[in-house]
Structure formats: structure tokens, C-alpha cells
N, C-alpha and C positions, 0 to 999 in steps of 0.2 A: 916394534910399536906400530908401524904403519900397517903391518899385517893384522895385528890385534884390532886396531881401529877399524879396518875394513870389515873384519868379521862382525864387530859390534854393529856397524851400520847395516850389513847384510842381514843380520838377524832381526833388526827392528823394522826395517822397511816392509817385509812381508806382513808383519802384524798390522801395520797401518794400512797396507793394501787390503788385507782381509776386512778390516773395519769399514773402509770406504766401500768395498764391494758389498758388504752386508747392507749398508745404508742404501746403496743404489738398487739392490734387488728388492729390499723392503719397500722402497718407493715405487718400484714397478708393480709389485703384487698388491700393496695396500695404499692406493692413492688417497689423498686427504679428503676427497669428496665423500668417503664412507661416513665420516662423522657428520658432515653436513646433511647427507641424505637421511641418516637416522634421526637427526634432530627435526628435519622437515616432516618426516613421517609421524613423529610423536606429536608435533604441533597440529598436523592435519587431523590426527585421531582425536585430540582434545577439542578442536573446533567442531568436528562432526558430532561429538557427544553433547556439546553445548547447544548446537542447532537442534538435535533430537529432543533435548529437554524443553527448549523453547516451543518446538512444534507440538509436543504433548500438552504444554500449558495452553497453547492457542486452540487446542481441540476440545477444551472444556468450557462450559458456560461459567461466567464469573461476574461478580459485581465490579463494575469499572469505577464508579464513583457515585456519590450522592450530591445533589444540587444543594449547596450550602446557603445560597442567597435567600433570605426570608421574603424578599419581594416576589419570588417565583413560587407561588402557592398552587398554581394550576398549569403546570407545564403541559402544553398541548401539541407540541411538535418538536422534532429534532432534525438538525441538518449539520453534517460534518463539513467544516470549512475546506474548500478545495485548494486554498493557498496558504493558510496558517496552520502549521502542524500542531495537532493536539487540541484544536479548538472545536467546540460543538456549540451550535446556536440553538436557543430555545425561546419561547415566548409564552405568555399566559393566555388562558381561554377568555371568554367574554367577560365584560365587566371590569376590564383593566385598560391601561393606557397603551398607546402604540409604541411599545418598546420591545426590542429583542436583546437578548443577553448572550454574550460570548463567554462560554464556560470552559475552564481548563480541565485537564485530566485529574486534578485533585478536587474537582467539584466547586471551585471558587470562581467567582465572576472576574473576568479579565477586563471587560468593558461593557458598558450599557449604551445602546444606540437607540435614539428616539427618531421615529419616522415623522418628521415635522408636518408633512402635508397629507398624512394618512388618517383615516378613521378606523378605530378598532371596534367595529360593530360586533363581530363574533369570529375572531381569528381562530382557525382550527388546524393550520398546518404550515410548515415552512420547508422549502427545498433549496438546494444549492446546485449551481452549475458553473461552468466556465465559459466565458465569452470566447468563442473560437477565433475571433479576429484579434483580440488583444491579450488573451490568456488571463484576464482578470476574473476574479470570482464574482458571481452574481447570486443574490438571494431573492427568493420568491416567497411572498407571504400571502397566504390564502385566507381572505375574509369571506369564507364560503359557508359558515354555519348558518342553518336555517331550520330551527326546530318546528316551524309552522308549515314547512313545505310538505305537500302531499301528492305532488305530481299533477295537481289540478289547478284550482284557482287560488289556493292558499300559498303563503310564502312570499318572499321578496321577488319583484319582477326581474331583478338582476343582482349579481354578486360581483365582488372585486378581487383581483389579485394584484399585489404591489411588487414591482420589480425594483430592486435596490442594488447599486454597485457595492460590492463588498469593500469595506474600509481597508486601507493599506496598513494601518497600525491599530493596535489594541488600546484605544484611548477613547473615553466617553466622548460622544459627538452626536449632533443632530444631522440626520441625513435626509436627502430628498429622494422621492420615489416616483416612478412612472406607474400610473394607475391604468389597469385594463378592466373594463366592465365586461361581464360575461352573462349570458343567459342560456338555459338548456333548451334544446330544440323540442324536447318532449315534456316541458313544464318544469316548474321549480323543484329543486331537490335539496336535501340536507347533505352536505359533503364535508368530510374532514381530511381527505387525502389529496395531496398535491405532489406532482413529480414532473421532472423535465428530462426528456431523452437527450443525453449528452451528445449523441451522434447527429441529431437534427435540430436540437434546440426547441422542440415542440413541447407545449405544455399540456398536461393531462390532469383531470380532476376525477377523483374516485368518490362516488356517493355512499352515504351511510344509510342503508335501507335493508329491509328483509330480502329484497331482490335488487341488490345494488348493481351499479354499472361503472364502467370506465369510460370517461368522456374525453374526447380530443378537442382541443382548441384549434382554430385555424393555424395554418403553417406560418402565417405572418399576422401577428396581433396588431390591432389598430387602436389608437387612442381617441379617434374622432367618431367612433360608432360603437355599438354594443356587439361584441364578438359572440358567435353562436357555438355552443358546445354540442357535439354530436356523439351519441353512444356508439362505441366501437367494440364493446365486449362486456361480459358480466363480471361482477365482483362478489367476493364472499359475503356472507351474512354480517351486517353491521360493521363495515370496515371503518377503522378509526385512523388510519394513516397509510401512506404508500411512499415508495422511493424507488428511483432507478439506480442500478449498479453503475459505478464510475465509468465502466467501459461501454455501457449501454447494452450489454448482452442479455440482461434480464431485469425484471423489476419485482418488488415484493409488496404485498398488501397485508397489513396488520388488522386483526380483529381483536375483540376482547379476550379471545381464547388461544389463538395461535397465529401463525403467519404462513402465507403461501407465496412461493416464488414461481414466476411465469417467464417463459421465453418471449411471449407476445400475448395479447389479450386472448384468453381462452385456452392457451397452450401451457398447461401446468408442468413445472419441472419437479417440485418437491413441496411437501408440507414441513414446516419447521416448528418444533415444540418450543414454546416460550416459557420463561420463568413465571411463577405465580406473582401477579402484581395486584395492587389494590384497585386500580382502574387503568388498564393498558391504553395509552393514548398516542404513542409515538413510535416511529421506527426510522432507521437510516442505515445505510451501508458504511462500513469502515472505508478508509481511503484506498486500501488495496482490494476491496471487494470480496474479501475472504470471510467476513463475518458481518453480523447485524448488531446495531445498537438499539435497544428498546427501553422506553421509560414510562413513567406513570405520573398521574396528578398527585398533589398533596405536598405538604411541607417536608423538606429534607428527602425529596423523592429520589429513588434509586435509578441508575442507568446501568443496564447489564450489557455485556458483550456476549453474543451467542454465535458460535461458529456455524457456518453453512455446511451442509453435506457436500461431498465432492462433486456431485452432479450439478450443483447450483453455483459452484465457484467459477470465476472467470478462467479461461484457458491461459496458462503461463505464457508470457511473451518470450519469443526465441532470444536466447542470449548470444551476443556476437562472439566470435572466436577470439580468444586472447592472443595477442601478438607481442613479440619481444620488442622492447624499445630500441635494441641494437640489432641491425641486420646481420645475419650470419653469412660468413664467406662460404661459397659453394664452388664446386668444380665447374669448369666451363661447359662440361658435357652432361653432368648429372648432379642432382642435389645430394649433399652430404647426408649420410645416415645419422640418426640420433646417437650421440656419444662420440662422433668423429671429431677430429681436430679441425683447425681452421683451414687446412688444405684438403679436407675430405679423407684423410688417412685415419684408419681405425685407431682408437686410443691405445689398445694393447700393443700394437705394432710400434707406436711412438715410444711407449715405456720400454719396450725391449731394446729399441735402438739406443735409448739413453743408457740403459744398463750395459750394453755391449761396448758403447763408447767409453764408459767409465772404466770397464775392465781393461780395455786396450791401453788407456792412459796409464792406469796403475801398473800394468805389465811393463810398459815402456820405462816408467820411472824405476821400477825394481831392477830392470835389466841394466839401466845406466848406473844405478847405485852399486850393483854388484861387480861392475867392471874395475 
């Protein structure tokens, strides 16, 4: 009986040993990270496909929204909010009150702001910038329309630009503005374009003429005197609006027919084809600077998104290298290679050591059981 029992135990132990050995070897050859790696690769492929589809959509001109507010019948300017995502500001042309409208991406008005101490003689443009000291948004409203200006004795002796701190919340309110009076060094002009260089904070006015110009305001605007605008470059025929890119690397001037992007006055980067509009009046950059928004006068007026050509887009910002939240243990003399263990030992060597250890233990158990 003892002998029979010994034979039975001797015959079963090798089978168990073989099973454990198979598990150990399988673990050494096929670590569990294989499934994780395959899943991560599939997820990355899906994300890349989605990103490519989004990029293709962004490379096409498309209708972004229509302005639904019936009070906005002569949208004459556009400015993208620098602090409120998805908000675009607009205002009416001459003959209306001193209001600006905050429009959402669905075309509906989020808030109406009345500039309590401003006169709306002939508002023609609006620009947005960021206060470099506080990071708060700033809106610039150009009361620069002058249909009687001829560069000589006709027209207004001076025009105005109103500077308003952008509201922190989208709620109807009455705002106070700082008024800057301006006059042209070469005589009165009719102008519809206003833009602010985000790098310097300098204000520019673009005249609407057969031989238009870009005019720079003084580096420091004053409220106690009339500021003189000086011509620093030419502008396309009959410019209706202008805007600076968010990073200040370029600016765009809109006409009734197209748009032109410049590196600086007189240094053209590209012409951009615009969608056909009833009366093209406005233009602005998107927040990322990769596209333009353009609009028109009229009820239920459309706002289009037009992608910029590659040469006119801002250079991508360098992305910081990704680092792990947990520091890796490395050898005292050299860094561990990718895929090494915590002690700098290659993973295949660790798995082989585990397998050999398991085999030794199983052999020892089998030897003891057979005695």
C-alpha cells in the first residue's frame, strides 16, 4: 500500500510540475503588456483618424452662424473675445445707438452692452485686445466713418475711438469708455478698419479710399489732446475692415471683394478668397489665428469661417516634452534603457530568471515527493 501510494504521488507531481512550468514559460514569453500595448495602439489610431477629419473640416470655408438678433440690421464690425470662448462682438453702422452685442456660436445674443458716455456718430469697426498688465480683455470701437472726407477741407476735423474694458460676465450692462480723439496728419479720411497690435498695444486705422492707407496712432494715446494719425503704409482699394492676428505676426485687410494678409505695412503674405456676401463689412481672426471670420450687413446676416493658407498661419508654439509623474529608478552609473526593470536590468533577463527559478522549485518539490 505504501509503495502504491508513493507511485501515485510520483506520477501526479510531474504533471503539476509541467503545468506550473508551462505557466512560467508562457509568462516569460508573453508578458501581459502585449494586450495593453495593442489597446493603446488602437486608441492612438482612432484619435489620429478623428484629428485628421477635424483638420479636413477646418480647411474648408463654412457658414459659422447667422446673427439672429433683429436689432442688428447693419453689422459693421466683428471682434472675437479674447477671454470669453465662443463670443463674437458686433455693432451697427451709423444711425443706431451706442450698443455692442455679444453673439454666441449659435448666432444668438448673449448680452447687450450700452456705452453710456459714447456718441455713435458713425461706428464702423471694432477690435479686441488683451491688457498686457492685467490679462483682461479690451474692446476698441471706431467712430471713424466720414463719408464727406476728401483729404482736403471736407469731413470731420477729428474722429474718435472708444476703449472699453471687456465685461467679466455675459449680462446686459451699461459700460463706461475712455474716448480718444484722433485726426489725420494728411487731412480727413473715411475709415472703417481698426486694429490693435497685441505685441505693442498700438492702435491702427485703415482708411476706405481708392488709394487707402494704414495709419498709426501715437504709441501712447492721450485723452487731454487730439492724437495725430500718421500714414505708415498703403491699403487695398476700398477697405471695409482690418484685424491683427492674436500673436501679432500678421494683420488682414478686408475689401468688398477679398482679403489680404500682411506681415507688416506693404509686405504682403497672401490674398484670401472670401465668400460672396451682400455687402462685406467685417473681418476678424479666430482665437487660434488659423482662420478668419467675415460678415455682412443686413438682417439675419451670415458670419463665415475662412481658413488661412499655410503661409499666413501663425507658427505653432513648441510643445514641452512630456514627463512621467513618477520618477524612474536608474543605475548609479548610467540611465536605464527603455523597457528595463527598476534596477536597470533588461526585462527579458528578468523573465528568464523567474522561469528558471520556478523550474528549480518544481524540480526540488518533485525530487522530495519521489523519495
